[in-house]
C-alpha positions as CSV (number, residue, x, y, z in Angstrom):
1,X,-21.1,-1.9,-9.8
2,X,-19.3,-0.3,-6.9
3,X,-18.4,3.4,-6.5
4,X,-14.9,4.5,-5.8
5,X,-13.6,7.9,-4.7
6,X,-10.3,9.0,-6.1
7,X,-8.5,11.7,-4.2
8,X,-5.6,13.4,-6.0
9,X,-2.6,14.4,-3.9
10,X,-0.2,17.1,-5.2
11,X,3.5,17.0,-4.3
12,X,4.4,20.4,-5.8
13,X,5.2,23.4,-3.7
14,X,3.7,26.8,-4.7
15,X,6.8,27.8,-6.6
16,X,6.8,24.6,-8.7
17,X,3.1,25.2,-9.5
18,X,3.9,28.7,-10.6
19,X,6.6,27.4,-12.9
20,X,4.2,25.5,-15.1
21,X,4.1,27.3,-18.4
22,X,0.7,27.9,-20.2
23,X,1.7,25.3,-22.7
24,X,2.4,22.7,-20.0
25,X,-0.9,23.6,-18.3
26,X,-2.8,23.2,-21.7
27,X,-1.0,19.9,-22.3
28,X,-2.1,18.6,-18.9
29,X,-5.7,19.7,-19.5
30,X,-5.7,18.0,-22.9
31,X,-4.3,14.8,-21.4
32,X,-6.9,15.0,-18.6
33,X,-9.7,15.4,-21.1
34,X,-8.4,12.4,-23.1
35,X,-8.3,10.3,-19.9
36,X,-11.8,11.4,-18.9
37,X,-13.1,10.6,-22.4
38,X,-11.6,7.2,-22.4
39,X,-13.0,6.5,-19.0
40,X,-16.3,8.3,-19.5
41,X,-18.4,5.2,-19.2
42,X,-17.2,4.8,-15.6
43,X,-17.1,8.4,-14.5
44,X,-20.0,9.1,-12.1
45,X,-18.5,12.5,-11.2
46,X,-15.5,13.8,-13.1
47,X,-14.5,15.7,-10.0
48,X,-13.1,19.1,-9.3
49,X,-10.2,20.9,-7.6
50,X,-10.2,21.2,-3.8
51,X,-9.4,24.7,-2.6
52,X,-10.6,26.3,0.7
53,X,-10.5,23.7,3.5
54,X,-12.1,23.8,6.9
55,X,-11.8,21.2,9.7
56,X,-15.0,20.9,11.8
57,X,-14.7,19.3,15.2
58,X,-16.6,19.3,18.5
59,X,-14.3,22.1,19.5
60,X,-14.9,24.4,16.6
61,X,-13.8,25.1,13.0
62,X,-10.3,25.9,11.7
63,X,-8.6,26.3,8.3
64,X,-6.2,23.7,7.2
65,X,-4.0,22.7,4.4
66,X,-3.0,19.3,3.1
67,X,-1.9,17.7,-0.2
68,X,-5.4,16.9,-1.5
69,X,-5.8,18.8,-4.8
70,X,-8.9,17.2,-6.3
71,X,-11.3,14.2,-6.5
72,X,-13.3,12.1,-8.9
73,X,-15.9,9.3,-8.5
74,X,-16.0,6.2,-10.7
75,X,-17.9,3.0,-10.9
76,X,-16.2,-0.3,-11.4
77,X,-16.7,-4.0,-10.9
78,X,-13.7,-4.3,-8.6
79,X,-11.2,-2.2,-6.6
80,X,-8.5,-3.4,-8.9
81,X,-10.5,-2.3,-12.0
82,X,-10.9,1.2,-10.4
83,X,-7.2,1.4,-9.6
84,X,-6.3,0.5,-13.2
85,X,-8.4,3.5,-14.4
86,X,-6.1,5.8,-12.5
87,X,-2.8,4.0,-13.2
88,X,-2.3,6.1,-16.4
89,X,-3.8,9.3,-15.1
90,X,-1.9,12.5,-16.2
91,X,-2.0,13.8,-12.6
92,X,0.7,11.3,-11.8
93,X,3.1,12.8,-14.4
94,X,2.4,16.5,-13.7
95,X,4.8,16.7,-10.7
96,X,7.2,14.2,-9.2
97,X,5.6,12.6,-6.1
98,X,1.9,13.2,-7.1
99,X,-0.4,10.3,-6.1
100,X,-4.0,9.2,-6.3
101,X,-5.9,7.4,-3.5
102,X,-8.6,5.1,-4.7
103,X,-11.2,4.3,-2.0
104,X,-14.1,1.9,-2.2
105,X,-17.5,3.5,-1.3
106,X,-19.8,0.5,-0.8
107,X,-23.5,0.9,-0.7
108,X,-24.9,1.6,2.8
109,X,-26.5,-1.6,4.1
110,X,-30.3,-1.6,3.8
111,X,-30.3,1.2,1.2
112,X,-31.0,0.7,-2.5
113,X,-30.2,2.8,-5.5
């Protein structure tokens, strides 16, 4: 099995996020829980939201913003299988333009476990 990192990207602006009703938020969380339950056998880390962001370089540290809103880690037998897990993810329907990156995280050569 190979691990894959999914990075959720949000397309909503702050006003669009504020316009979600409590009922819509609850519906999304319920849909997410259903997705997580149906993929629980593959979830290594169900993930979390991404908030405060710092960029560290050789020249210092600075705050930054981007579209990344959360992550999850899954195990699958292939990249295509991992992608299929996220094809029906409720994040894609929450706001028009939302997307999910699915990145392969192969084992480091020479390391086991």
